[in-house]
C-alpha positions in Angstrom: -5.1 46.7 -4.7 -4.8 43.3 -6.3 -5.9 40.2 -4.3 -3.1 37.7 -3.6 -3.2 34.3 -2.2 -0.6 31.8 -0.9 -0.8 28.2 -1.8 -0.7 26.3 1.5 -1.3 22.6 0.6 -2.4 20.1 -2.0 -5.4 20.9 -4.3 -6.4 17.3 -4.5 -6.0 14.1 -2.5 -6.9 10.8 -4.1 -7.5 7.8 -1.9 -8.0 4.2 -3.1 -10.0 1.8 -1.0 -9.7 -1.9 -1.7 -9.2 -1.6 -5.5 -11.7 1.1 -6.4 -9.2 3.0 -8.5 -6.4 0.4 -8.7 -6.8 -3.3 -9.2 -5.9 -6.1 -6.8 -2.8 -8.1 -7.7 -3.2 -11.2 -9.9 -2.0 -14.6 -8.6 1.1 -14.2 -10.8 1.8 -10.8 -9.3 1.4 -12.3 -5.8 3.8 -15.1 -6.6 6.3 -12.6 -7.9 6.0 -10.6 -4.7 6.5 -13.7 -2.6 9.6 -14.6 -4.5 11.0 -11.1 -4.2 10.4 -11.3 -0.4 12.2 -14.6 -0.4 9.2 -16.3 1.1 9.4 -20.0 0.9 6.0 -20.9 2.2 2.8 -21.4 0.1 1.1 -18.4 -1.4 -1.8 -18.4 1.1 0.7 -18.2 4.0 2.5 -15.3 2.3 -0.8 -13.4 1.7 -1.8 -13.9 5.4 1.5 -12.6 6.6 1.2 -9.6 4.1 -2.2 -8.6 5.3 -1.7 -9.3 9.0 0.6 -6.3 9.4 -1.2 -4.0 6.9 -3.3 -2.2 9.5 -0.2 -1.2 11.5 1.6 -0.1 8.3 -1.4 2.0 7.1 -1.6 3.6 10.5 2.1 4.6 10.3 3.1 2.3 13.1 5.4 0.2 10.9 8.1 1.6 8.6 8.3 0.4 5.0 11.3 -1.8 5.9 9.6 -3.3 8.9 6.4 -4.1 6.9 
């Protein structure tokens, strides 16, 4: 009798922690993101606002839209 198996999930999961696989945004990319978000404050204020909600977003407690 042949052995059969059923695939029940992903074979691989890749996680990136703080730019190990990907790179952190450049200043130019941060500025573009701030403009896209129609943020009128200085870049440091935008970055602080961006990171202040990140823990809740990563935990699934904020939707993409709310974040």
